[in-house]
N, C-alpha and C positions, 0 to 999 in steps of 0.2 A: 183791690177786692171790693166788691159791691157791699155796701152796708144798708140795712133797713132800719129806719128810726120810726118806731110805732107811734111816737109822739108828734111826728111831723104831719103837717096839714096835707101834704101831697099824698096821693094814693101810692100804694106799694108799687104798682106797675110803673107809675111815673118816676119813682125813686130809682127803680131798676134801669129805666131808660136813661135818666139823667146820670147815673153812675157809669153805665157803659159809654155814654157820649163823652163824659169827662175823661175816661180812660183812653178813648180813641183820639180825642182832640189833643190831650196831653202827650200822646205818643207811647203811653204804656202798652197799648194795643196797636199793632201796626197792620197795614194792609196785608190781607192773607192770613192773619192770625185766626185760629179757631176759637170760637166762644165755647164755654162749658155747655154740655148738653142740657136740655130742659130738665131732665130728671136729676142730673147732678146738681145744678144750681137750685132746683127746687128743694133738694135735700139739705144743701149747705145753708140756704137762707130760710129754711122752714116755712116755705111759701107754696101755695097751691101751683101745680104745674101749668094750670090754665093762665095764671097771672104771668108767669114767665113767658109762656107762648104769646100772650097779648103784648108784652114788652118787646119781644123779638119782632112781632109783626109791625109795631110802630117804628122800631129801628130800621126795619127793612123799608117801610114806606118813606122814611126820611132819607134813605140812601146810605145809611151808615153801615149796614151789613147786607149780606146776601145769603140765601140758603143753598145748599147742595143736597139733593135728594140722597137720603141714606147716609150722609156724612156729617151733617150738622150746619151750623151757621158760621160765617167767616166775615171778617172785617173787609169792607169794600175799599177799593182804590178811590182816592178823591178825584173824581172826574168831572164834577159839575161845580159851577159857581153858584153862589147864593142868589136866590131870587129876591126881588124887592120885598115880597111877603115875608120870606124867611129873615131878611135883614131887619125889617120893621119889628117882627116878634122879638128878636134878640135885643134891639135897642129899647123896646118897652120893658124888657126884663132888667136891662142895665139901669134904666131910669128908676124903676121900682127899688133896686138895690141902693142906688145913690140916695134916693129920698129916705131910705131906711137909715143909712149912714148919717144923713143930716139930722134926722130925728134923734139919733143916738148922740148927737153933739159933735160929730167929726166935722172939722172945718172943711169948707169947699175946696180950699187950696190944697189941703192934704189929700183929699179925694182925687183931685185933678192930677196931683204929682204922682200918686200911686198908679192911676190909669195910664199916665204917660210912660212911667217906668215899665209897666207890663207890656205896653205895645212896643216900646223900644226893645225889650228883651226878646219878644216874639220875632220882630223884624230881624234882629241880629242872628237869631237861631235859624230863621227861614233863609237868610242870605248864606249862612254856613252850609246849609243842606243843599244849596244849588250848585 
């Protein structure tokens, strides 16, 4: 379930986009799953419907969802590979998070170990899904 943190520096629509992306990437929402309606999500999150619609447009532009006229929005099949620009954006986010961990005193070895564990887990689960 998407949660809004009013103390977060990110805008509400960005938090909604990130929340759905996390659910899609983690597998909590799979290809073909229907997203809540704009009206329903607006009521649940107590957010303006225009903000929800803006988030849905962003998710559609990024290829995570697709709309069906009169039926709503659905999770898209993963049909594309990441572009160099998309990968660079994500690597920049990872770098910022790693720098934040270093600032908080987490040793580089521990950070590297955790990243390796995460990528190994993903690889194992990807291999099992094939």
